[in-house]
C-alpha positions in Angstrom: -74.9 -37.2 31.4 -72.6 -34.1 31.4 -69.8 -36.3 29.9 -72.0 -37.3 27.0 -73.0 -33.7 26.2 -69.4 -32.7 26.4 -68.3 -35.4 24.0 -71.1 -34.4 21.6 -70.1 -30.8 21.7 -66.5 -31.9 20.9 -67.6 -33.9 17.9 -69.7 -31.0 16.6 -66.7 -28.6 17.0 -64.5 -31.0 15.1 -67.1 -31.2 12.3 -67.3 -27.4 12.2 -63.5 -27.1 12.1 -63.4 -29.6 9.2 -66.0 -27.6 7.4 -64.1 -24.3 7.9 -60.8 -25.9 6.7 -62.6 -27.3 3.6 -64.1 -23.9 2.8 -60.6 -22.3 3.0 -59.2 -24.8 0.5 -62.2 -24.6 -1.8 -62.6 -28.4 -2.3 -65.1 -29.9 -4.7 -68.4 -31.2 -3.3 -67.3 -34.8 -3.9 -64.0 -34.3 -2.0 -65.9 -32.6 0.8 -68.2 -35.6 1.1 -65.2 -37.9 1.2 -63.7 -35.9 4.0 -66.9 -35.9 5.9 -67.1 -39.7 5.6 -63.5 -40.1 6.8 -64.3 -37.9 9.8 -67.4 -39.9 10.6 -65.5 -43.2 10.3 -62.7 -41.9 12.6 -65.3 -40.7 15.2 -67.1 -44.1 15.0 -63.9 -46.0 15.5 -62.9 -43.8 18.4 -66.3 -44.3 20.1 -66.0 -48.1 19.6 -62.6 -48.2 21.1 -63.8 -46.2 24.2 -66.7 -48.7 24.7 -64.4 -51.7 24.5 -64.0 -53.5 27.8 -60.4 -53.9 29.0 -59.1 -57.3 30.0 -55.8 -58.7 31.1 -54.8 -59.8 27.6 -54.7 -56.2 26.3 -51.6 -55.4 28.4 -48.0 -56.6 28.6 -46.9 -57.2 32.1 -43.5 -55.6 32.8 -43.0 -56.3 36.5 -45.1 -57.5 39.5 -45.1 -54.6 42.0 -46.8 -56.5 44.9 -48.8 -59.4 46.0 -51.5 -59.1 48.6 -54.2 -61.1 50.3 -56.7 -60.5 47.5 -54.6 -60.2 44.4 -51.6 -58.6 42.8 -50.5 -55.3 41.4 -48.4 -55.2 38.2 -46.6 -52.6 36.2 -48.1 -52.9 32.6 -48.0 -51.3 29.2 -50.9 -51.4 26.8 -50.3 -53.5 23.7 -50.2 -51.6 20.4 -53.5 -51.9 18.7 -53.1 -49.0 16.3 -49.8 -47.3 15.5 -51.2 -43.7 16.0 -53.0 -44.7 19.2 -52.7 -42.0 21.9 -51.0 -43.0 25.2 -49.5 -46.1 23.6 -46.2 -45.8 25.5 -47.6 -44.9 28.9 -47.2 -47.3 31.9 -50.1 -48.3 34.1 -50.5 -50.1 37.4 -53.0 -53.0 37.0 -54.6 -54.6 40.0 -55.8 -58.1 39.5 -58.2 -59.4 42.2 -58.9 -63.0 43.0 -62.6 -63.6 43.4 -62.0 -66.7 45.5 -60.3 -64.6 48.2 -63.3 -62.3 48.4 -65.7 -65.2 48.8 -63.6 -66.7 51.5 -63.4 -63.4 53.4 -67.2 -62.9 53.1 -67.8 -66.4 54.4 -65.4 -65.9 57.2 -67.0 -62.6 58.2 -70.4 -64.3 58.2 -69.2 -67.1 60.4 -67.6 -64.7 62.8 -70.9 -62.7 63.0 -72.9 -65.9 63.6 -70.5 -67.1 66.3 -70.6 -63.7 67.9 -74.4 -63.7 68.0 -74.6 -67.3 69.2 -72.1 -66.6 72.0 -74.2 -63.7 73.3 -77.1 -66.1 74.0 
């Protein structure tokens, strides 16, 4: 909840900053409305991008760093969606888990527990 309030305050402060800048330049009311619409559109696009779920196809795999019992870890770079996107050149470590491995381990643990209980009788 704190994060939502913080984001709202940031949006309000950007709106106030825009209004102050427009007052300094003495723009016409039509130009001010256009600037407000542009800010609103940028804010909307930013929020939409933040809500987007990430998947494996959004990244370019540079190198596999390791393979383990449950999956693999790769060095990746996010694909360019927009040219002015922040953090576009940053590298990330992406862990990809295999669900089959988890299911097998859970079944194995269950069987071990059952055998342990049965052997105590």
